[in-house]
C-alpha positions in Angstrom: -134.1 -46.9 38.5 -133.1 -43.9 40.7 -135.6 -41.3 39.4 -139.1 -42.3 38.5 -140.5 -38.9 37.6 -139.7 -35.2 37.2 -142.3 -32.5 38.1 -141.8 -29.0 36.6 -143.6 -26.4 38.7 -144.1 -24.0 35.9 -146.8 -22.0 37.6 -144.1 -20.7 40.0 -141.6 -19.6 37.4 -140.2 -16.2 38.4 -139.8 -14.8 34.9 -141.3 -15.6 31.5 -138.9 -13.6 29.4 -135.5 -15.0 30.5 -133.9 -18.4 29.7 -134.8 -21.0 30.7 -138.2 -19.8 31.9 -139.0 -18.4 28.5 -139.1 -21.8 26.9 -142.6 -23.0 26.0 -141.5 -26.6 26.4 -141.2 -26.0 30.1 -144.4 -23.9 30.3 -146.4 -26.8 28.8 -144.7 -29.7 30.5 -145.9 -30.5 34.0 -144.5 -34.0 34.6 -142.1 -36.5 33.0 -142.4 -40.2 33.9 -139.3 -42.3 33.4 -139.9 -45.9 32.3 -136.4 -47.1 31.6 -132.9 -47.1 32.9 -131.7 -45.4 29.8 -133.6 -42.2 28.9 -132.7 -39.9 25.9 -133.4 -36.2 25.6 -133.6 -35.2 21.9 -134.2 -31.9 20.2 -132.5 -29.0 18.5 -129.9 -26.9 20.3 -131.5 -24.4 22.6 -134.6 -26.4 23.4 -133.7 -26.9 27.0 -132.2 -30.5 27.1 -128.9 -29.6 28.8 -130.7 -27.2 31.1 -133.1 -29.8 32.4 -130.2 -32.3 32.8 -128.4 -29.8 35.0 -131.6 -29.0 37.0 -132.0 -32.8 37.7 -128.4 -33.1 38.8 -128.6 -30.2 41.2 -131.9 -31.3 42.6 -130.7 -34.9 43.1 -127.6 -33.6 44.9 -124.9 -34.4 42.4 -121.8 -32.3 41.9 -122.0 -30.3 38.6 -118.3 -30.8 37.9 -118.8 -30.1 34.2 -119.1 -26.4 34.8 -121.9 -23.9 34.1 -122.8 -22.9 30.6 -122.9 -19.2 31.0 -121.0 -16.0 30.0 -119.9 -13.5 32.6 -120.5 -10.4 30.4 -124.1 -11.3 29.7 -124.7 -13.3 32.8 -128.3 -14.4 33.2 -129.1 -14.7 37.0 -131.8 -17.2 36.2 -129.8 -19.5 33.9 -129.1 -22.2 36.5 -132.2 -21.8 38.7 -134.6 -24.2 37.0 -133.7 -26.8 39.7 -135.5 -24.6 42.2 -138.7 -25.3 40.2 -138.2 -29.0 39.7 -139.0 -31.8 42.0 -138.0 -35.5 41.7 -139.7 -38.7 42.7 -136.8 -40.9 43.6 -136.2 -44.4 45.0 -133.0 -43.4 46.7 -133.1 -44.6 50.3 -132.9 -41.8 52.9 -129.5 -41.3 54.4 -127.7 -42.6 51.4 -125.3 -40.1 49.7 -126.4 -39.8 46.0 -123.7 -41.1 43.6 -123.2 -40.2 40.0 -122.3 -37.2 37.9 -123.3 -34.7 35.2 -120.9 -35.2 32.3 -120.2 -32.5 29.7 -117.9 -33.5 26.8 -116.5 -30.0 26.4 -115.1 -30.0 30.0 -113.7 -33.4 29.9 -110.1 -32.2 29.3 -110.2 -30.1 32.5 -111.5 -33.1 34.5 -108.7 -35.3 33.2 -106.2 -32.7 34.2 -107.7 -32.5 37.7 -107.5 -36.2 37.9 -103.8 -36.2 37.1 -103.2 -33.6 39.8 -105.0 -35.9 42.3 -102.7 -38.8 41.6 -99.8 -36.9 43.2 -101.5 -37.6 46.6 -103.4 -40.8 45.6 -101.8 -42.7 42.8 -104.3 -45.5 43.2 -107.1 -43.3 42.1 -106.4 -44.2 38.5 -107.5 -47.8 39.1 -111.0 -46.4 38.9 -110.3 -45.1 35.4 -108.6 -48.1 33.8 -105.2 -47.7 35.4 -103.9 -45.1 33.0 -104.0 -41.3 32.8 -106.8 -40.1 30.6 -104.4 -37.8 28.9 -102.3 -40.8 27.8 -105.2 -42.1 25.7 -106.9 -40.8 22.6 -109.9 -38.5 23.3 -112.3 -41.2 22.3 -110.5 -44.0 24.2 -110.3 -41.7 27.3 -114.1 -41.2 27.1 -114.7 -44.9 26.9 -112.2 -45.7 29.7 -113.9 -43.1 31.9 -117.4 -44.4 31.3 -116.5 -48.1 31.5 -114.7 -47.8 34.8 -116.3 -44.8 36.6 -119.9 -45.9 35.8 -119.3 -49.3 37.5 -120.3 -47.4 40.7 -124.0 -47.7 41.2 -125.6 -44.3 40.6 -127.4 -41.8 38.4 -125.4 -40.6 35.3 -126.4 -37.6 33.3 -124.6 -37.2 30.0 -124.7 -34.2 27.8 -123.9 -35.1 24.2 -121.3 -37.9 24.9 -120.9 -38.5 21.2 -118.8 -35.3 20.9 -115.5 -37.2 21.0 -116.7 -40.6 19.9 -116.3 -42.0 16.3 -119.2 -44.1 15.0 -117.4 -47.4 16.1 -116.7 -45.9 19.5 -120.3 -44.9 19.8 -121.2 -48.5 19.4 -118.6 -49.4 22.0 -120.3 -46.9 24.3 -123.6 -48.7 23.8 -122.0 -51.9 24.9 -120.8 -50.2 28.1 -124.4 -49.0 28.7 -125.7 -52.5 28.1 -123.2 -54.0 30.6 -123.9 -51.4 33.3 -127.7 -51.5 33.0 -127.9 -55.3 32.9 -126.1 -55.4 36.2 -128.5 -52.8 37.7 -125.6 -50.5 38.3 -127.0 -47.2 37.0 -129.7 -45.1 35.4 -128.6 -42.9 32.5 -130.3 -39.7 31.2 -128.5 -38.7 28.0 -128.9 -35.7 25.8 -127.8 -36.6 22.3 -128.0 -35.9 18.6 -126.5 -39.3 17.6 -128.8 -41.8 15.8 -126.3 -44.5 16.7 -126.5 -43.8 20.5 -130.3 -43.3 20.2 -130.6 -46.9 18.9 -130.0 -48.4 22.3 -132.6 -51.1 22.8 -135.6 -50.4 25.0 -134.5 -46.9 25.8 -137.1 -44.2 26.4 -136.8 -41.2 24.0 -138.2 -37.8 25.1 -138.4 -35.1 22.5 -138.1 -31.4 23.3 -138.8 -30.2 19.8 -142.6 -29.6 20.2 -144.2 -28.7 23.5 -144.9 -30.5 25.7 -141.9 -32.8 26.1 -143.2 -36.2 24.9 -142.1 -39.7 24.3 -141.4 -40.6 20.6 -140.2 -43.6 18.7 -136.6 -43.9 17.5 -137.6 -43.6 13.8 -139.6 -40.4 14.6 -136.5 -38.6 16.0 -135.2 -35.7 13.8 -131.7 -37.2 14.1 -132.8 -40.5 12.6 -134.9 -38.9 9.9 -132.2 -36.4 8.9 -129.3 -38.9 8.7 -131.5 -41.5 6.8 -132.6 -38.9 4.3 -129.1 -37.7 3.8 -127.7 -41.2 3.3 -130.5 -42.2 1.0 -129.9 -39.2 -1.3 -127.3 -36.6 -0.3 -127.5 -34.7 -3.7 -130.3 -32.3 -2.7 -128.4 -31.2 0.5 -125.2 -30.7 -1.3 -127.0 -28.8 -4.1 -127.9 -26.1 -1.5 -124.2 -25.5 -1.0 -123.6 -25.3 -4.7 -126.4 -22.8 -5.1 -125.2 -20.7 -2.3 -121.6 -20.6 -3.8 -122.9 -19.6 -7.2 -125.0 -16.8 -5.6 -121.9 -15.5 -3.6 -119.8 -15.6 -6.8 -122.4 -13.7 -8.7 -122.7 -11.0 -6.0 -118.9 -10.7 -6.0 -118.8 -10.0 -9.7 -121.4 -7.2 -9.4 
């Protein structure tokens, strides 16, 4: 492992009314202890999973090449400052440059384009990504090629919803890549995900952001697992809601 624990210094938060310092999950979580080389962050959108991933990346010294999730017009000056109130217990030897990255699926296209630009000066760079331009592969295959080849470098890898461009079979292929890398001791992965397939990785640690404080839960207790299982077991009640809403809209339109 590269990170053993994360301490959140919530008593020093500068604001309590602006994101992310307005999230109770950070008020009530003082420390997270990591016990595995694959850690999952789970929870609904807006619960702080991606924000904590970015804070860990910045604190660890990784380049946040995925870009910032913010909007210029309504810019929140505190949005990316959580890392100033987080400390990490690491086993990274002093003097060693941290390796790894923060991956965001929505910015992968830009990264692939930048990689193509770099090949004009260094054609051999593609050998680290399977030997083929990521733009010459399907979105899902490009993702897998990137993970399989780039993650061979020993380091800390933070992934924000990698399932975004992966079909269910490719999500299983992604798990095989994780297995291969972690078995060789090449990396530690902290992954934010909603996918019950990805969450099924054996012996992973799952941390839920849904109810403060952040706590470890079992796979079967995750909302993703419970929702998908309930839907697959009996989808009729869920689809009935759509039918009822449509009938209501039609009735309102006739009035």
